C-alpha positions as a LaTeX table, in Angstrom:
\begin{tabular}{lrrr}
\hline
Residue & $x$ (\AA) & $y$ (\AA) & $z$ (\AA) \\
\hline
Met1 & $-13.52$ & 18.12 & 37.01 \\
Ile2 & $-16.18$ & 16.10 & 35.04 \\
Ser3 & $-15.13$ & 15.31 & 31.35 \\
Gln4 & $-17.17$ & 16.41 & 28.65 \\
Ala5 & $-17.53$ & 12.93 & 27.50 \\
Ser6 & $-18.94$ & 11.84 & 30.88 \\
Arg7 & $-21.41$ & 14.85 & 30.83 \\
Phe8 & $-22.39$ & 13.87 & 27.18 \\
Val9 & $-23.09$ & 10.36 & 28.40 \\
Ala10 & $-24.84$ & 11.41 & 31.37 \\
Ala11 & $-27.11$ & 13.89 & 29.44 \\
Phe12 & $-28.15$ & 11.03 & 26.83 \\
Asn13 & $-28.85$ & 8.55 & 29.62 \\
Lys14 & $-31.09$ & 11.47 & 31.31 \\
Leu15 & $-32.97$ & 11.56 & 28.02 \\
Glu16 & $-33.65$ & 8.02 & 27.48 \\
Ser17 & $-34.54$ & 7.25 & 31.26 \\
Ser18 & $-36.91$ & 10.23 & 31.37 \\
Asp19 & $-40.67$ & 10.01 & 30.17 \\
Lys20 & $-39.90$ & 12.96 & 27.69 \\
Val21 & $-37.21$ & 14.73 & 26.06 \\
Ser22 & $-36.36$ & 17.42 & 28.21 \\
Lys23 & $-34.87$ & 20.78 & 27.41 \\
Lys24 & $-32.00$ & 20.91 & 29.82 \\
Pro25 & $-30.06$ & 17.21 & 28.78 \\
Leu26 & $-30.88$ & 18.34 & 25.08 \\
Asn27 & $-29.14$ & 21.70 & 25.47 \\
Glu28 & $-26.18$ & 19.95 & 27.32 \\
Leu29 & $-25.78$ & 17.66 & 24.30 \\
Ser30 & $-26.13$ & 20.77 & 21.91 \\
Lys31 & $-23.32$ & 22.52 & 23.80 \\
Leu32 & $-20.86$ & 19.61 & 23.85 \\
Val33 & $-21.57$ & 18.50 & 20.25 \\
Asn34 & $-18.75$ & 20.86 & 18.90 \\
Asn35 & $-16.29$ & 18.50 & 20.60 \\
Ile36 & $-18.28$ & 15.37 & 19.22 \\
Glu37 & $-14.92$ & 13.65 & 17.64 \\
Lys38 & $-13.14$ & 13.74 & 21.05 \\
Ile39 & $-16.01$ & 12.52 & 22.76 \\
Val40 & $-16.57$ & 9.55 & 20.46 \\
Asn41 & $-13.01$ & 8.36 & 20.84 \\
Ser42 & $-13.22$ & 8.53 & 24.56 \\
Ser43 & $-13.60$ & 5.41 & 26.97 \\
Glu44 & $-16.25$ & 7.12 & 28.68 \\
Ala45 & $-18.42$ & 7.02 & 25.60 \\
Lys46 & $-18.08$ & 3.20 & 25.00 \\
Ser47 & $-21.57$ & 2.56 & 26.31 \\
Leu48 & $-22.89$ & 4.65 & 23.44 \\
Thr49 & $-20.45$ & 3.47 & 20.81 \\
Phe50 & $-19.82$ & $-0.21$ & 21.53 \\
Ala51 & $-22.70$ & $-1.59$ & 19.48 \\
Gly52 & $-21.84$ & 0.48 & 16.55 \\
Thr53 & $-23.96$ & 3.04 & 14.34 \\
Lys54 & $-26.87$ & 1.02 & 13.78 \\
Ser55 & $-27.41$ & 0.55 & 17.38 \\
Leu56 & $-26.96$ & 4.20 & 18.13 \\
Glu57 & $-29.09$ & 5.19 & 15.35 \\
Ser58 & $-32.16$ & 3.21 & 16.77 \\
Arg59 & $-31.50$ & 4.77 & 20.19 \\
Phe60 & $-31.65$ & 8.21 & 18.72 \\
Asn61 & $-34.76$ & 7.22 & 16.71 \\
Ala62 & $-36.55$ & 6.13 & 19.91 \\
Leu63 & $-35.62$ & 9.18 & 21.38 \\
Asp64 & $-37.42$ & 11.19 & 18.40 \\
Ile65 & $-40.44$ & 8.95 & 18.71 \\
Lys66 & $-40.83$ & 9.95 & 22.44 \\
Leu67 & $-40.30$ & 13.66 & 21.64 \\
Asn68 & $-43.15$ & 13.42 & 18.80 \\
Lys69 & $-45.60$ & 11.82 & 21.15 \\
Gln70 & $-45.11$ & 14.43 & 24.12 \\
Asn71 & $-47.12$ & 17.65 & 23.62 \\
Ser72 & $-44.16$ & 20.21 & 23.67 \\
Gly73 & $-44.63$ & 23.85 & 22.57 \\
Met74 & $-40.95$ & 23.55 & 21.52 \\
Leu75 & $-41.51$ & 20.43 & 19.14 \\
Lys76 & $-39.79$ & 21.90 & 16.18 \\
Glu77 & $-36.76$ & 23.34 & 18.12 \\
Lys78 & $-36.15$ & 20.16 & 20.02 \\
Ser79 & $-36.42$ & 17.96 & 16.97 \\
Thr80 & $-34.03$ & 20.15 & 15.02 \\
Lys81 & $-31.52$ & 20.05 & 17.96 \\
Leu82 & $-31.90$ & 16.17 & 18.31 \\
Glu83 & $-31.56$ & 15.46 & 14.64 \\
Ser84 & $-28.29$ & 17.68 & 14.72 \\
Ile85 & $-26.71$ & 15.78 & 17.57 \\
Lys86 & $-27.68$ & 12.48 & 16.05 \\
Gln87 & $-26.08$ & 13.36 & 12.65 \\
Ser88 & $-22.78$ & 14.68 & 14.26 \\
Phe89 & $-22.42$ & 11.67 & 16.61 \\
Leu90 & $-23.19$ & 9.08 & 13.74 \\
Lys91 & $-20.94$ & 10.90 & 11.35 \\
Ser92 & $-17.98$ & 10.83 & 13.93 \\
Leu93 & $-18.60$ & 7.18 & 14.64 \\
Ser94 & $-18.97$ & 6.13 & 11.24 \\
Lys95 & $-15.69$ & 7.58 & 10.28 \\
Ile96 & $-14.06$ & 5.63 & 13.35 \\
Glu97 & $-15.83$ & 2.31 & 12.08 \\
Gly98 & $-14.75$ & 3.21 & 8.60 \\
Asn99 & $-11.13$ & 3.34 & 9.54 \\
Glu100 & $-11.26$ & 0.21 & 11.45 \\
Leu101 & $-12.81$ & $-1.67$ & 8.60 \\
Ala102 & $-10.03$ & $-0.10$ & 6.14 \\
Asn103 & $-7.32$ & $-1.32$ & 8.41 \\
Glu104 & $-8.92$ & $-4.75$ & 8.84 \\
Lys105 & $-9.08$ & $-5.11$ & 5.06 \\
Arg106 & $-5.28$ & $-4.14$ & 4.92 \\
Thr107 & $-4.50$ & $-6.91$ & 7.28 \\
Leu108 & $-6.45$ & $-9.56$ & 5.35 \\
Thr109 & $-5.19$ & $-8.33$ & 2.03 \\
Lys110 & $-1.63$ & $-8.90$ & 3.33 \\
Glu111 & $-2.70$ & $-12.20$ & 4.72 \\
Leu112 & $-3.76$ & $-12.99$ & 1.24 \\
Ser113 & $-1.08$ & $-12.08$ & $-0.57$ \\
Leu114 & 1.26 & $-14.19$ & 1.63 \\
Ser115 & $-1.12$ & $-17.03$ & 1.16 \\
Ser116 & $-1.00$ & $-16.85$ & $-2.47$ \\
Thr117 & 2.80 & $-16.50$ & $-2.32$ \\
Ala118 & 2.99 & $-19.73$ & $-0.31$ \\
Leu119 & 0.55 & $-21.57$ & $-2.41$ \\
Thr120 & 2.54 & $-20.68$ & $-5.66$ \\
Asp121 & 5.78 & $-21.93$ & $-3.91$ \\
Val122 & 4.01 & $-25.29$ & $-2.96$ \\
Gln123 & 2.72 & $-25.65$ & $-6.67$ \\
Gln124 & 6.15 & $-25.06$ & $-7.96$ \\
Asn125 & 7.73 & $-27.76$ & $-5.53$ \\
Leu126 & 4.98 & $-30.21$ & $-6.37$ \\
Lys127 & 5.60 & $-29.76$ & $-10.15$ \\
Gln128 & 9.47 & $-30.54$ & $-9.43$ \\
Ile129 & 8.53 & $-33.43$ & $-7.69$ \\
Glu130 & 6.00 & $-34.84$ & $-10.16$ \\
Asn131 & 8.78 & $-34.56$ & $-12.95$ \\
Lys132 & 11.32 & $-36.28$ & $-10.79$ \\
Val133 & 9.11 & $-39.19$ & $-10.04$ \\
Lys134 & 8.11 & $-39.42$ & $-13.85$ \\
Asp135 & 11.72 & $-39.78$ & $-14.74$ \\
Asn136 & 12.25 & $-42.32$ & $-12.16$ \\
Asp137 & 9.33 & $-44.25$ & $-13.17$ \\
Asn138 & 10.78 & $-44.48$ & $-16.52$ \\
Asn139 & 14.06 & $-45.55$ & $-15.32$ \\
Leu140 & 12.17 & $-48.01$ & $-13.24$ \\
Lys141 & 10.90 & $-49.44$ & $-16.27$ \\
Ile142 & 14.18 & $-49.71$ & $-18.01$ \\
Cys143 & 15.53 & $-51.48$ & $-14.87$ \\
Ser144 & 12.91 & $-54.34$ & $-15.38$ \\
Asp145 & 14.91 & $-55.58$ & $-18.23$ \\
Pro146 & 18.43 & $-56.71$ & $-16.92$ \\
Ser147 & 20.44 & $-55.60$ & $-20.03$ \\
Glu148 & 18.89 & $-52.05$ & $-20.18$ \\
Ser149 & 19.27 & $-51.86$ & $-16.44$ \\
Ala150 & 22.87 & $-52.58$ & $-16.77$ \\
Lys151 & 23.25 & $-49.73$ & $-19.27$ \\
Leu152 & 21.20 & $-47.37$ & $-17.23$ \\
Leu153 & 23.28 & $-48.01$ & $-14.25$ \\
Lys154 & 26.50 & $-47.63$ & $-16.24$ \\
Ser155 & 25.49 & $-44.30$ & $-17.63$ \\
Phe156 & 24.50 & $-43.14$ & $-14.09$ \\
Lys157 & 28.03 & $-44.28$ & $-12.86$ \\
Glu158 & 29.56 & $-42.21$ & $-15.51$ \\
Lys159 & 27.66 & $-39.17$ & $-14.85$ \\
Asn160 & 28.56 & $-39.48$ & $-11.18$ \\
Ser161 & 32.12 & $-39.78$ & $-12.06$ \\
Ser162 & 31.97 & $-36.75$ & $-14.25$ \\
Ile163 & 30.15 & $-34.78$ & $-11.56$ \\
Asp164 & 32.95 & $-35.71$ & $-8.98$ \\
Asn165 & 35.62 & $-34.61$ & $-11.36$ \\
Gln166 & 33.75 & $-31.30$ & $-11.77$ \\
Ile167 & 33.55 & $-31.20$ & $-7.76$ \\
Thr168 & 37.31 & $-31.69$ & $-7.37$ \\
Gln169 & 38.15 & $-28.92$ & $-10.10$ \\
Lys170 & 35.67 & $-26.65$ & $-8.45$ \\
Lys171 & 37.16 & $-27.34$ & $-4.73$ \\
Ser172 & 40.40 & $-26.70$ & $-6.12$ \\
Glu173 & 39.91 & $-23.52$ & $-7.97$ \\
Gly174 & 37.88 & $-22.17$ & $-5.03$ \\
Ser175 & 40.39 & $-23.00$ & $-2.66$ \\
Asp176 & 43.16 & $-21.21$ & $-4.88$ \\
Lys177 & 40.76 & $-18.10$ & $-5.15$ \\
Ile178 & 40.15 & $-17.79$ & $-1.40$ \\
Lys179 & 43.89 & $-18.40$ & $-0.66$ \\
Lys180 & 44.46 & $-15.40$ & $-2.89$ \\
Met181 & 41.76 & $-13.42$ & $-1.13$ \\
Asp182 & 43.25 & $-14.33$ & 2.34 \\
Asp183 & 46.57 & $-12.92$ & 1.10 \\
Gln184 & 44.93 & $-9.90$ & $-0.12$ \\
Ile185 & 43.42 & $-9.25$ & 3.31 \\
Lys186 & 46.84 & $-10.08$ & 4.96 \\
Asn187 & 48.89 & $-7.65$ & 2.86 \\
Val188 & 46.28 & $-4.83$ & 2.45 \\
Lys189 & 48.75 & $-2.08$ & 3.51 \\
Ser190 & 51.54 & $-3.46$ & 1.32 \\
Asn191 & 49.39 & $-3.75$ & $-1.86$ \\
Leu192 & 48.08 & $-0.15$ & $-1.18$ \\
Leu193 & 51.64 & 1.01 & $-0.75$ \\
Gly194 & 52.39 & $-0.63$ & $-4.14$ \\
Gln195 & 49.69 & 1.38 & $-5.86$ \\
Ile196 & 50.81 & 4.87 & $-4.31$ \\
Lys197 & 54.30 & 4.01 & $-5.49$ \\
Gln198 & 52.89 & 3.26 & $-9.12$ \\
Ile199 & 51.27 & 6.74 & $-8.92$ \\
Ala200 & 54.00 & 8.43 & $-7.24$ \\
Gly201 & 57.01 & 7.47 & $-9.47$ \\
Asp202 & 60.12 & 9.48 & $-8.58$ \\
Lys203 & 58.19 & 11.24 & $-5.67$ \\
Phe204 & 57.60 & 7.77 & $-3.92$ \\
Ser205 & 60.68 & 8.10 & $-1.51$ \\
Gly206 & 59.57 & 11.36 & $-0.06$ \\
Ile207 & 56.18 & 10.52 & 0.06 \\
Lys208 & 56.73 & 6.91 & 1.85 \\
Glu209 & 58.91 & 8.99 & 4.44 \\
Asp210 & 55.90 & 11.26 & 4.93 \\
Leu211 & 53.76 & 8.25 & 5.53 \\
Arg212 & 55.85 & 6.64 & 7.90 \\
Lys213 & 55.77 & 10.05 & 10.02 \\
Ala214 & 51.81 & 9.96 & 9.81 \\
Glu215 & 51.91 & 6.18 & 10.98 \\
Ala216 & 54.13 & 7.14 & 13.87 \\
Gly217 & 51.93 & 10.01 & 14.99 \\
Lys218 & 54.56 & 12.80 & 14.44 \\
Ile219 & 53.49 & 16.32 & 14.48 \\
Phe220 & 53.72 & 18.50 & 11.31 \\
Glu221 & 54.20 & 22.14 & 11.97 \\
Ser222 & 52.42 & 24.36 & 9.69 \\
Asp223 & 52.42 & 28.17 & 10.06 \\
Lys224 & 51.02 & 28.70 & 6.49 \\
Asn225 & 47.42 & 29.52 & 7.64 \\
Gly226 & 48.10 & 30.39 & 11.33 \\
Leu227 & 46.63 & 27.07 & 12.61 \\
Gly228 & 49.47 & 25.97 & 14.51 \\
Ala229 & 50.43 & 22.55 & 14.75 \\
Thr230 & 48.76 & 19.70 & 13.16 \\
Ser231 & 49.60 & 15.84 & 12.96 \\
Trp232 & 51.36 & 14.48 & 9.78 \\
Lys233 & 48.30 & 12.08 & 9.40 \\
Ala234 & 46.14 & 15.06 & 8.81 \\
His235 & 48.46 & 16.81 & 6.61 \\
Ile236 & 48.83 & 13.86 & 4.13 \\
Asn237 & 45.22 & 13.21 & 4.12 \\
Asp238 & 44.38 & 16.71 & 3.27 \\
Ser239 & 43.68 & 17.51 & $-0.40$ \\
Ser240 & 46.34 & 20.32 & $-0.44$ \\
Tyr241 & 49.21 & 17.80 & $-0.09$ \\
Ala242 & 47.86 & 15.80 & $-3.14$ \\
Met243 & 47.66 & 19.04 & $-5.08$ \\
Glu244 & 51.08 & 20.04 & $-4.35$ \\
Lys245 & 52.33 & 16.57 & $-5.39$ \\
Phe246 & 50.13 & 15.89 & $-8.28$ \\
Gly247 & 48.37 & 19.19 & $-9.43$ \\
Phe248 & 44.84 & 20.63 & $-9.45$ \\
Lys249 & 42.45 & 21.50 & $-12.20$ \\
Leu250 & 40.60 & 25.09 & $-12.01$ \\
Val251 & 36.83 & 24.94 & $-11.94$ \\
Ser252 & 34.24 & 27.68 & $-12.27$ \\
Gly253 & 32.67 & 29.29 & $-9.20$ \\
His254 & 29.31 & 29.22 & $-8.00$ \\
Arg255 & 28.50 & 32.55 & $-8.87$ \\
Glu256 & 28.85 & 34.44 & $-12.28$ \\
Tyr257 & 31.68 & 36.98 & $-11.24$ \\
Ser258 & 33.38 & 34.41 & $-8.59$ \\
Ser259 & 36.89 & 33.53 & $-9.37$ \\
Lys260 & 37.90 & 29.74 & $-10.47$ \\
Gly261 & 38.68 & 27.23 & $-7.73$ \\
Lys262 & 41.01 & 24.49 & $-7.25$ \\
Glu263 & 40.14 & 20.82 & $-7.38$ \\
Leu264 & 41.96 & 17.69 & $-7.50$ \\
Asn265 & 43.03 & 16.33 & $-10.75$ \\
Ser266 & 42.37 & 12.45 & $-11.51$ \\
Thr267 & 45.74 & 11.49 & $-10.42$ \\
Ala268 & 45.75 & 13.68 & $-7.34$ \\
Ser269 & 42.31 & 12.39 & $-6.34$ \\
Lys270 & 43.32 & 8.87 & $-6.82$ \\
Phe271 & 46.44 & 9.19 & $-4.95$ \\
Asn272 & 44.22 & 10.94 & $-2.12$ \\
Glu273 & 41.83 & 8.01 & $-1.76$ \\
Leu274 & 44.72 & 5.48 & $-1.69$ \\
Val275 & 46.44 & 7.39 & 0.87 \\
Lys276 & 43.26 & 7.71 & 3.15 \\
Asn277 & 42.86 & 3.88 & 2.87 \\
Tyr278 & 46.62 & 2.96 & 3.60 \\
Leu279 & 46.36 & 5.00 & 7.14 \\
Asp280 & 42.95 & 3.72 & 7.79 \\
Pro281 & 42.59 & 0.12 & 5.95 \\
Ser282 & 39.70 & $-1.24$ & 8.07 \\
Ser283 & 37.26 & $-0.30$ & 5.35 \\
Thr284 & 39.20 & $-2.09$ & 2.51 \\
Val285 & 39.65 & $-5.08$ & 4.74 \\
Asn286 & 35.91 & $-5.29$ & 5.52 \\
Asn287 & 34.94 & $-5.19$ & 1.85 \\
Leu288 & 37.47 & $-7.68$ & 1.06 \\
Lys289 & 36.18 & $-10.12$ & 3.90 \\
Met290 & 32.48 & $-9.53$ & 2.46 \\
Glu291 & 33.84 & $-10.37$ & $-0.92$ \\
Lys292 & 35.30 & $-13.54$ & 0.45 \\
Gln293 & 32.18 & $-14.47$ & 2.34 \\
Lys294 & 30.14 & $-14.06$ & $-0.92$ \\
Phe295 & 32.27 & $-16.21$ & $-2.81$ \\
Thr296 & 32.51 & $-18.86$ & $-0.36$ \\
Ala297 & 28.61 & $-19.13$ & $-0.12$ \\
Lys298 & 28.42 & $-19.26$ & $-3.88$ \\
Leu299 & 30.81 & $-22.13$ & $-4.08$ \\
Asp300 & 29.10 & $-24.08$ & $-1.30$ \\
Asn301 & 25.94 & $-23.47$ & $-3.39$ \\
Gln302 & 27.66 & $-24.69$ & $-6.52$ \\
Leu303 & 29.04 & $-27.85$ & $-5.06$ \\
Thr304 & 25.65 & $-28.80$ & $-3.15$ \\
Glu305 & 23.94 & $-28.40$ & $-6.70$ \\
Leu306 & 26.47 & $-30.63$ & $-8.33$ \\
Glu307 & 26.09 & $-33.41$ & $-5.57$ \\
Asn308 & 22.37 & $-33.23$ & $-5.98$ \\
Asn309 & 22.85 & $-33.98$ & $-9.70$ \\
Lys310 & 24.47 & $-37.27$ & $-9.11$ \\
Lys311 & 22.27 & $-40.43$ & $-10.03$ \\
Phe312 & 21.73 & $-43.66$ & $-8.28$ \\
Thr313 & 23.98 & $-46.60$ & $-8.70$ \\
Ser314 & 21.39 & $-49.37$ & $-7.94$ \\
Val315 & 17.65 & $-50.27$ & $-8.67$ \\
Asp316 & 16.76 & $-50.33$ & $-5.01$ \\
Asp317 & 18.01 & $-46.81$ & $-4.65$ \\
Leu318 & 15.71 & $-45.72$ & $-7.16$ \\
Lys319 & 12.83 & $-47.37$ & $-5.68$ \\
Asn320 & 13.56 & $-45.84$ & $-2.24$ \\
Glu321 & 13.69 & $-42.41$ & $-3.58$ \\
Ile322 & 10.51 & $-42.84$ & $-5.71$ \\
Lys323 & 8.72 & $-43.61$ & $-2.24$ \\
Val324 & 10.23 & $-40.75$ & $-0.57$ \\
Phe325 & 9.07 & $-38.60$ & $-3.59$ \\
Glu326 & 5.71 & $-40.04$ & $-3.35$ \\
Gln327 & 5.22 & $-39.24$ & 0.26 \\
Asp328 & 6.40 & $-35.59$ & $-0.44$ \\
Lys329 & 3.94 & $-35.45$ & $-3.14$ \\
Ile330 & 1.21 & $-36.09$ & $-0.86$ \\
Val331 & 2.26 & $-33.77$ & 1.77 \\
Leu332 & 2.55 & $-30.89$ & $-0.86$ \\
Asn333 & $-0.65$ & $-31.78$ & $-2.16$ \\
Glu334 & $-2.42$ & $-31.47$ & 1.37 \\
Ser335 & $-0.54$ & $-28.12$ & 1.69 \\
Lys336 & $-1.69$ & $-26.84$ & $-1.57$ \\
Leu337 & $-5.53$ & $-27.70$ & $-0.68$ \\
Glu338 & $-5.06$ & $-26.16$ & 2.84 \\
Asn339 & $-3.76$ & $-22.88$ & 1.18 \\
Gln340 & $-6.39$ & $-22.73$ & $-1.49$ \\
Lys341 & $-9.12$ & $-23.15$ & 1.53 \\
Asn342 & $-7.41$ & $-20.11$ & 3.27 \\
Ile343 & $-7.13$ & $-17.95$ & 0.08 \\
Arg344 & $-10.98$ & $-18.69$ & $-0.61$ \\
Met345 & $-11.74$ & $-17.79$ & 2.94 \\
Leu346 & $-9.78$ & $-14.53$ & 2.79 \\
Glu347 & $-11.25$ & $-13.48$ & $-0.52$ \\
Ser348 & $-14.68$ & $-14.08$ & 0.87 \\
Lys349 & $-13.82$ & $-12.10$ & 4.05 \\
Ile350 & $-12.33$ & $-9.18$ & 1.91 \\
Gln351 & $-15.52$ & $-9.21$ & $-0.33$ \\
Arg352 & $-17.85$ & $-8.68$ & 2.72 \\
Leu353 & $-15.45$ & $-6.16$ & 4.08 \\
Asp354 & $-15.54$ & $-4.44$ & 0.93 \\
Glu355 & $-19.56$ & $-4.38$ & 1.05 \\
Lys356 & $-19.26$ & $-2.80$ & 4.58 \\
Leu357 & $-16.90$ & $-0.24$ & 3.49 \\
Thr358 & $-19.29$ & 0.87 & 0.42 \\
Glu359 & $-22.17$ & 0.75 & 2.92 \\
Asn360 & $-19.96$ & 2.98 & 5.39 \\
Ser361 & $-18.79$ & 5.50 & 2.72 \\
Lys362 & $-22.46$ & 6.13 & 1.46 \\
Lys363 & $-23.52$ & 6.63 & 5.11 \\
Gln364 & $-20.80$ & 9.19 & 5.62 \\
Asn365 & $-21.23$ & 10.98 & 2.45 \\
Asp366 & $-25.16$ & 11.20 & 3.31 \\
Leu367 & $-24.30$ & 12.43 & 6.85 \\
Thr368 & $-21.72$ & 15.03 & 5.48 \\
Lys369 & $-24.37$ & 16.19 & 2.82 \\
Phe370 & $-26.83$ & 16.55 & 5.96 \\
Met371 & $-24.03$ & 18.64 & 7.91 \\
Gly372 & $-23.80$ & 20.96 & 5.08 \\
Lys373 & $-27.38$ & 22.02 & 4.96 \\
\hline
\end{tabular}
């Protein structure tokens, strides 16, 4: 079965290749125009749509000229049909082109934003390097005087010694804290049990025995609700166990005349949470491990920052470092210029796209007005 798009293209080609605008292919186009959006989006119609609206419009205009030159008794009827087909086709194609332009604009705008961010980063790095080079240039001037040089290098050594002491202290404090964290991870269950004991008070011995049964996978026989056998773990995890041991509070029902319901009081709620964590401590362990990971990363950053604050202990070190900074400065300046060039290019592209989108939007509005007549 021949598709509607293929029929539309064949009828259009027939009109273009014939000496005159015939009724049969024109009527075929007129019948198919109700499904114009589907046709325009089809692969079969690429021969008509690939060059865009301006090219297609000129092809329709050529048909209109051909029609006006022929001596047709149905000129007005044919002209009206041809114009209606033209406007419907151009409206759908214009809509597609508008969406494509809008998508391209979004892509370029995102690229522009990334380039602008990169440029800002480069400018900040460049400023930091310029400030450091300036400081080191000043230090080199001082170093040209032997007595001033000795004072400068002495102050540097004193500062480095102070930083070394800070690093040693940081490492010691960090090591102690990491050891405590490791102990917490290792002793999660005993710590949780200690918290349960603190809440339970004189009820603890009975609760501890119930916890032992839960850990051993023992079965708790309950006939209260006719539910049959259930495990001690499920029983002790249930809120009713916490209410039985530590009480509850009454809360109003959802409806106006409903009776008040029971809810865990603060002590029972805390106990219930501790029991759940004790019987399944994996979540608590994972949280402690994440806390340790974050602390370790923060400590490493602090130690690195302290190391970077150390000063040089010889004039030659200063000279070598300045050479490195000057080279970095050249590279960053080149990167800065490249980024600025890219941003100008993208801004120009976006401006051209905006102009195309404005033109496209105007055309769509004109076509919509025409179709409403």
